[in-house]
N, C-alpha and C positions, 0 to 999 in steps of 0.2 A: 601463770595461774596463781602461784603462791603469792606474788605481789598483790594480786587482787584480793585474796583472802586476808593478807596481813593488813591491808589498808582499812579493812572493816573493823579492826580492833579485836581485843580479846574476846573469847567466847568459844563455843563449840560450833564448828562449821557444819553447814547443811549438806554439803556434797558428800554423799555416801553411796558409792557404787557397790558396797558389800551389804547384803541384806542380813537382818537378824536371824531369819529362818529361811534360807534359800529354798525355792520351790524344787522339789525332787522331780527328776525326769523319769517317768515310768516307761518311756519308749526307748530305753537304751538298747543299742544293737550290740552284737558280739564284740566289736572292736572297742566300744566304750567300756564294756564290762571288763575286758582284758586290761585296758588302761587303768581302770579303777583298782583292780586286784594288784597290778604291778606297783602302783603308787602306795597302796596300803601296806604292802610287804617291804618295799624299799624305803619309803618316806622321801619327802622333798630334799632333806638334808643329804641323802646319799645318792639321789637320782643322777645328778650330772656325772659324778665319778663312776657310778655303776655302769651307766650307758657307754662311757668311753671305752670300757673293757669289752664291750660286745660289738661284733661286726654287723651292725644293723643297717639297713638302707636308710638314706637321709630322710626319705619321706616318712618312714616309720618313727625315726627319732624325733622328727618335728611334731608328729601327731601325739607322741607320748609327753613331750615337754611343753606343748602349747596349753596354757591354762587361762581361764577367764575368771572374772570376779564372781561368777556363779559357783565356782568351785570352792568358795570360802564363805564362812559365816562370821559376821561381825560381832565382836564381843563389846568393843567400845572404840570411840575415836578420840584423838587428842585435840587440844585447843588450837586455835589459829597460831598463836604466838610462841615465842621461845619459852616454853614452860616445862623444863625437864622434870620438875618435881611432881608433875601430874602423871603418875603411872609410867615413869621412865621415858616419856616421849619428849622430844624437844624440837620438832619441826612441824610445820603445817602439813596437813593432808597425810597424817600418820594414823594407822589403825592397828588395833590388836584384834587378830582374827584366829579362827580355827579352820584348818583345811578339812573339808568334808571328805576328801579322798583318802587321807592318811590319819585323820583324827588328831593331828598335832597342832599345838598353838604356835603362832608366828607373829612377827611384827611386819607390817607392810607399809611402805612409803611411796608417795608419788614420784615417778621417774621423769617422764616427759610426755608432751602431747604431740600430735602429728605436725602442728604448726611451729614447733620449737626445733632448734638446731643443736640440741644438747646430746643427741644420741651418740655421735661419734666420740664426743668427749667422755662419755660414760663407759665405753667399751673396756678400757683397762681395769676399771674398778669392778665392773660386772664379772670379769674373769679372775678376780683375786681369789687365791686359794692358800690360806695360811692359818695356822692354828691360833695365832694371836691377833688376827684382824677379822672383823665381822664380815662374813662372806654373804654374797647374794645367792640364795638357793634357787630362785626361779624368777622369771618375769611373768607378769599377769596383765592381761588386756581387759579393759572395760569396753565391751563391744558396742555400747551405746555412744561412746565418745571417742573411741580409739586411743584413749589415754593409757599409758603403760605404767605399771607399778612394780616395785621390787620387793621380794620376800626375804626377810632376815630372821635370825633367831630372836626370840623375845628375851631381852636382858632381865636379869634378876635385880640388879642394883648397880649404881655407878660407884666408882672409887671415891668420888666426892662425897656421896651420901654415906658410904661406909666409914670414911675418915671422920666425918662430922659426928657420927655416933660414937666412935672411939674417943674423940676429944670431949664431947659433952659429958660422957659418963666416966671420963678419966680412966679408960681401959688401956692396958698395955698392948701395943701393936707387936704381934709375934715377929721375932727377928727373921724367921724364915720367909715371912710374907714380904718383908722389905726387899730381901734379895730376889725373891720371885718377881716382884714388880720390876726390878732393875733388869733381870735377865729377859723376861717376856717382852718388855717394851723395846729393849735393844734388838731382839730377834725380829719384832714387827717392823721397826724402822730400817733395819738392814735389808729386809725383804723389799720394802718400798723403794729404797735407794737402788738396789740391784735391778729392779723392774721398771725404773724410770717413773715412779709414781710421785706426783707432787703432793705435799701435805703441809698445811699451814701450821702455825703454832698451836699447841694443844695443851690441855690441862687435865685436872682430875675428872672433870665432867665429860671428858671425851674417852674415858676408859671405863669398861663395863665388866661385870662378872656375868658370864654367859655359860650356863651348864658347867659350873665349877671351873671355868677357864677365864683367864684374864685376857681381855680383848680390847684393842684400839678400834674405835669406830671407823667404819668404811668411809672413804672420801665422799661418797654420795649421800651420807647421812649427816655430814657436817652442817653446822648452823648456817642458815641462809642458803644451804645447798650448793654453795660455790666453793670450788677447790681449785681455782684457776690461778691463784697468786703464785708467782714465781718464788720458789723456796730453795734453800740449799741445805746441805748437811749440817751447817752451823745452826740453822733455825731449829732443826730437830734436836740437836744436842742441847741447845739452850732450854728447850721445853722440858726435856727429860731431867735436866739439872734442877729446874725450878720445882718439878714434882718431887724429886728426891729430897730437896731441901725442905719442902713443906712437910713431908712425912717425917723427916729426921727431927724437925723442930719439936714434934710431939713425943719424940723418943729420948731426948737428951736427959730428961729427969727420971726416966724409967730404968729398969734393970736390963739395959741393953749395952753390953760391954763396948761394942765398937761404935756406938751412936755418936759420941763426941768426936772421935777420930774421923768417922765418915763425914760428919757435918763440916768439919774443918777442911777436909779434902774437897767437898762439893763447893765450898766457898772459894777455894783457890781456883778450881775449874771455872767457876762462874766469872771470876775477875778476868780470866784470860779470854 
Protein backbone atom coordinates (compact mmCIF):
# COMPACT_ATOMS: atom_id res chain seq x y z
CA UNK A 1 0.00 0.00 0.00
CA UNK A 2 2.82 2.41 0.80
CA UNK A 3 4.42 1.71 -2.58
CA UNK A 4 1.15 2.73 -4.20
CA UNK A 5 1.01 6.02 -2.31
CA UNK A 6 4.68 6.80 -2.88
CA UNK A 7 4.26 6.28 -6.63
CA UNK A 8 1.72 9.11 -6.69
CA UNK A 9 4.37 11.64 -5.71
CA UNK A 10 4.50 14.20 -2.90
CA UNK A 11 1.36 15.59 -1.37
CA UNK A 12 -1.13 14.78 1.34
CA UNK A 13 -2.69 11.36 0.88
CA UNK A 14 -6.46 10.92 0.78
CA UNK A 15 -6.65 7.64 2.74
CA UNK A 16 -7.85 8.80 6.13
CA UNK A 17 -9.43 6.17 8.40
CA UNK A 18 -9.35 8.63 11.31
CA UNK A 19 -12.15 11.21 11.31
CA UNK A 20 -11.72 14.82 12.36
CA UNK A 21 -14.70 14.49 14.69
CA UNK A 22 -15.61 10.84 15.36
CA UNK A 23 -19.31 10.13 15.70
CA UNK A 24 -20.04 9.55 19.37
CA UNK A 25 -21.85 6.33 20.16
CA UNK A 26 -24.80 7.09 22.42
CA UNK A 27 -25.72 3.42 22.78
CA UNK A 28 -22.74 2.38 24.89
CA UNK A 29 -23.39 -0.61 27.13
CA UNK A 30 -21.93 -1.18 30.58
CA UNK A 31 -18.91 -3.05 29.21
CA UNK A 32 -18.00 -0.22 26.84
CA UNK A 33 -18.41 2.36 29.58
CA UNK A 34 -16.12 0.37 31.90
CA UNK A 35 -13.52 0.09 29.12
CA UNK A 36 -13.72 3.84 28.54
CA UNK A 37 -13.18 4.58 32.24
CA UNK A 38 -10.22 2.16 32.45
CA UNK A 39 -8.47 3.71 29.45
CA UNK A 40 -9.09 7.23 30.69
CA UNK A 41 -7.50 6.42 34.05
CA UNK A 42 -4.66 4.22 32.82
CA UNK A 43 -3.96 5.75 29.33
CA UNK A 44 -2.65 3.75 26.39
CA UNK A 45 0.95 4.35 27.48
CA UNK A 46 0.48 2.33 30.66
CA UNK A 47 -2.23 -0.05 29.50
CA UNK A 48 -0.13 -3.04 28.42
CA UNK A 49 2.11 -3.01 31.51
CA UNK A 50 -0.84 -2.42 33.85
CA UNK A 51 -2.86 -5.33 32.45
CA UNK A 52 0.08 -7.72 32.76
CA UNK A 53 -0.08 -7.29 36.52
CA UNK A 54 -3.76 -8.23 36.69
CA UNK A 55 -5.01 -11.85 36.57
CA UNK A 56 -7.74 -11.10 34.02
CA UNK A 57 -9.33 -13.64 31.64
CA UNK A 58 -7.94 -13.53 28.09
CA UNK A 59 -11.31 -12.60 26.66
CA UNK A 60 -11.53 -9.56 28.93
CA UNK A 61 -7.95 -8.56 28.14
CA UNK A 62 -8.69 -8.76 24.43
CA UNK A 63 -11.83 -6.66 24.84
CA UNK A 64 -9.99 -3.90 26.71
CA UNK A 65 -7.03 -3.76 24.33
CA UNK A 66 -8.97 -3.99 21.05
CA UNK A 67 -9.11 -0.52 19.51
CA UNK A 68 -10.52 0.73 16.22
CA UNK A 69 -9.96 3.89 14.21
CA UNK A 70 -13.22 5.28 15.62
CA UNK A 71 -11.47 5.54 19.01
CA UNK A 72 -9.21 8.27 17.61
CA UNK A 73 -9.69 11.77 16.27
CA UNK A 74 -7.39 12.91 13.48
CA UNK A 75 -5.45 16.14 14.02
CA UNK A 76 -3.54 15.97 10.72
CA UNK A 77 -1.83 13.53 8.35
CA UNK A 78 1.68 13.41 6.96
CA UNK A 79 2.73 13.69 3.30
CA UNK A 80 3.26 10.62 1.14
CA UNK A 81 6.99 10.86 0.92
CA UNK A 82 9.95 10.92 3.25
CA UNK A 83 9.40 14.40 4.70
CA UNK A 84 10.44 14.41 8.33
CA UNK A 85 10.52 18.20 8.47
CA UNK A 86 6.73 18.26 8.22
CA UNK A 87 5.48 17.88 11.78
CA UNK A 88 8.12 15.28 12.66
CA UNK A 89 6.65 12.59 10.38
CA UNK A 90 8.77 10.75 7.86
CA UNK A 91 6.84 7.86 6.44
CA UNK A 92 3.72 7.47 4.38
CA UNK A 93 0.39 6.82 6.07
CA UNK A 94 1.31 8.55 9.29
CA UNK A 95 -1.18 10.48 11.38
CA UNK A 96 -1.19 12.71 14.41
CA UNK A 97 -4.27 11.83 16.42
CA UNK A 98 -5.96 12.22 19.77
CA UNK A 99 -7.35 9.16 21.52
CA UNK A 100 -10.94 9.98 22.49
CA UNK A 101 -10.79 7.38 25.27
CA UNK A 102 -7.88 8.86 27.25
CA UNK A 103 -7.66 12.37 25.74
CA UNK A 104 -3.94 11.98 24.91
CA UNK A 105 -2.15 12.87 21.68
CA UNK A 106 -0.32 10.13 19.76
CA UNK A 107 1.33 9.34 16.46
CA UNK A 108 -0.17 6.48 14.45
CA UNK A 109 1.45 4.75 11.48
CA UNK A 110 0.26 2.10 9.06
CA UNK A 111 1.32 -1.41 10.06
CA UNK A 112 0.05 -3.99 7.59
CA UNK A 113 -3.01 -5.14 5.68
CA UNK A 114 -4.63 -8.62 5.67
CA UNK A 115 -3.06 -9.43 2.30
CA UNK A 116 0.47 -8.65 3.45
CA UNK A 117 2.80 -11.06 5.22
CA UNK A 118 4.63 -8.61 7.48
CA UNK A 119 2.75 -9.45 10.66
CA UNK A 120 5.16 -12.11 11.90
CA UNK A 121 8.15 -9.89 11.12
CA UNK A 122 6.58 -7.13 13.22
CA UNK A 123 6.05 -9.11 16.42
CA UNK A 124 9.47 -8.44 17.99
CA UNK A 125 9.22 -4.70 17.44
CA UNK A 126 5.63 -4.56 18.66
CA UNK A 127 6.77 -6.10 21.96
CA UNK A 128 9.72 -3.72 22.48
CA UNK A 129 9.78 -2.21 25.97
CA UNK A 130 12.73 0.10 26.62
CA UNK A 131 13.01 3.67 27.84
CA UNK A 132 15.29 4.67 24.95
CA UNK A 133 13.39 3.00 22.10
CA UNK A 134 10.06 4.24 20.78
CA UNK A 135 7.49 1.69 21.93
CA UNK A 136 4.20 0.68 20.34
CA UNK A 137 1.44 1.33 22.86
CA UNK A 138 -1.41 -0.31 20.96
CA UNK A 139 -2.59 -1.76 17.67
CA UNK A 140 -5.59 -0.20 15.96
CA UNK A 141 -7.85 -1.75 13.32
CA UNK A 142 -9.62 0.02 10.50
CA UNK A 143 -12.81 -2.04 10.43
CA UNK A 144 -13.66 -1.01 6.86
CA UNK A 145 -10.40 -2.34 5.38
CA UNK A 146 -9.00 -4.60 8.15
CA UNK A 147 -5.76 -2.59 7.96
CA UNK A 148 -3.73 -2.49 11.18
CA UNK A 149 -2.07 0.66 12.56
CA UNK A 150 0.43 1.14 15.38
CA UNK A 151 0.23 3.78 18.13
CA UNK A 152 3.39 5.60 19.27
CA UNK A 153 4.20 8.64 21.36
CA UNK A 154 4.22 11.92 19.47
CA UNK A 155 7.86 13.12 19.19
CA UNK A 156 8.67 16.70 20.11
CA UNK A 157 11.72 17.07 17.88
CA UNK A 158 14.45 15.02 16.22
CA UNK A 159 18.08 15.23 17.29
CA UNK A 160 18.88 16.37 13.75
CA UNK A 161 16.53 19.35 14.07
CA UNK A 162 17.86 20.21 17.51
CA UNK A 163 21.47 19.98 16.35
CA UNK A 164 20.80 22.19 13.30
CA UNK A 165 19.31 24.90 15.54
CA UNK A 166 22.37 24.81 17.81
CA UNK A 167 24.69 25.11 14.80
CA UNK A 168 22.72 27.85 13.02
CA UNK A 169 22.60 30.02 16.13
CA UNK A 170 26.11 29.09 17.26
CA UNK A 171 24.79 27.93 20.61
CA UNK A 172 26.96 25.82 22.93
CA UNK A 173 25.91 22.19 23.25
CA UNK A 174 25.77 21.32 26.96
CA UNK A 175 28.44 18.79 27.86
CA UNK A 176 25.96 16.75 29.89
CA UNK A 177 23.76 16.37 26.80
CA UNK A 178 26.64 14.89 24.80
CA UNK A 179 27.27 12.23 27.45
CA UNK A 180 23.54 11.57 27.74
CA UNK A 181 23.34 10.89 24.00
CA UNK A 182 26.24 8.46 24.31
CA UNK A 183 24.78 6.60 27.30
CA UNK A 184 21.17 6.45 26.05
CA UNK A 185 22.05 5.28 22.55
CA UNK A 186 24.37 2.63 23.97
CA UNK A 187 21.58 1.38 26.24
CA UNK A 188 19.14 1.22 23.32
CA UNK A 189 21.58 -0.64 21.06
CA UNK A 190 22.52 -3.05 23.84
CA UNK A 191 18.83 -3.86 24.34
CA UNK A 192 18.38 -4.51 20.62
CA UNK A 193 21.40 -6.79 20.41
CA UNK A 194 20.39 -8.79 23.49
CA UNK A 195 16.89 -9.27 22.08
CA UNK A 196 17.99 -10.23 18.58
CA UNK A 197 16.52 -7.12 16.94
CA UNK A 198 18.00 -6.15 13.59
CA UNK A 199 18.64 -2.46 13.04
CA UNK A 200 20.06 -0.70 10.00
CA UNK A 201 22.50 2.19 10.03
CA UNK A 202 20.98 5.23 11.72
CA UNK A 203 21.66 8.93 12.05
CA UNK A 204 20.52 12.05 13.87
CA UNK A 205 17.18 11.92 12.06
CA UNK A 206 16.42 8.54 13.65
CA UNK A 207 16.73 9.88 17.20
CA UNK A 208 13.88 11.74 18.88
CA UNK A 209 13.10 13.72 21.99
CA UNK A 210 9.91 12.17 23.36
CA UNK A 211 8.47 13.39 26.66
CA UNK A 212 11.92 14.66 27.73
CA UNK A 213 13.53 11.31 26.90
CA UNK A 214 16.03 10.53 24.16
CA UNK A 215 14.70 7.68 22.01
CA UNK A 216 15.85 5.72 18.99
CA UNK A 217 12.98 5.15 16.59
CA UNK A 218 11.24 1.80 16.51
CA UNK A 219 12.27 -0.54 13.70
CA UNK A 220 8.76 -0.37 12.24
CA UNK A 221 9.07 3.42 11.96
CA UNK A 222 12.22 3.27 9.86
CA UNK A 223 12.22 4.95 6.47
CA UNK A 224 10.64 2.79 3.79
CA UNK A 225 9.31 0.68 6.72
CA UNK A 226 11.89 -2.04 6.01
CA UNK A 227 14.17 -3.30 8.74
CA UNK A 228 15.07 -6.64 7.19
CA UNK A 229 18.68 -5.87 6.25
CA UNK A 230 21.12 -8.18 7.99
CA UNK A 231 23.11 -6.06 10.39
CA UNK A 232 25.83 -6.68 12.93
CA UNK A 233 27.10 -5.08 16.09
CA UNK A 234 29.75 -3.35 13.97
CA UNK A 235 27.05 -1.53 11.95
CA UNK A 236 25.56 -0.13 15.15
CA UNK A 237 28.94 0.97 16.48
CA UNK A 238 29.74 2.70 13.19
CA UNK A 239 26.46 4.62 13.35
CA UNK A 240 26.90 5.80 16.92
CA UNK A 241 30.50 6.84 16.19
CA UNK A 242 29.31 8.92 13.22
CA UNK A 243 26.72 10.64 15.41
CA UNK A 244 29.20 11.40 18.18
CA UNK A 245 31.71 12.71 15.66
CA UNK A 246 29.10 15.03 14.15
CA UNK A 247 28.11 16.40 17.54
CA UNK A 248 31.72 16.83 18.61
CA UNK A 249 32.58 18.81 15.48
CA UNK A 250 30.33 21.58 16.74
CA UNK A 251 31.88 21.43 20.22
CA UNK A 252 35.57 21.69 19.44
CA UNK A 253 35.51 25.50 19.26
CA UNK A 254 33.35 25.85 22.38
CA UNK A 255 34.14 25.76 26.06
CA UNK A 256 33.94 21.98 26.32
CA UNK A 257 37.13 20.75 27.99
CA UNK A 258 37.00 17.15 26.73
CA UNK A 259 35.70 17.95 23.24
CA UNK A 260 39.03 17.75 21.40
CA UNK A 261 40.14 14.67 23.35
CA UNK A 262 36.84 12.91 22.68
CA UNK A 263 36.93 13.93 19.02
CA UNK A 264 40.40 12.39 18.63
CA UNK A 265 39.25 9.21 20.38
CA UNK A 266 36.22 8.89 18.08
CA UNK A 267 38.49 9.31 15.05
CA UNK A 268 40.67 6.43 16.26
CA UNK A 269 37.63 4.19 16.81
CA UNK A 270 36.27 5.11 13.38
CA UNK A 271 39.51 4.09 11.65
CA UNK A 272 39.41 0.69 13.34
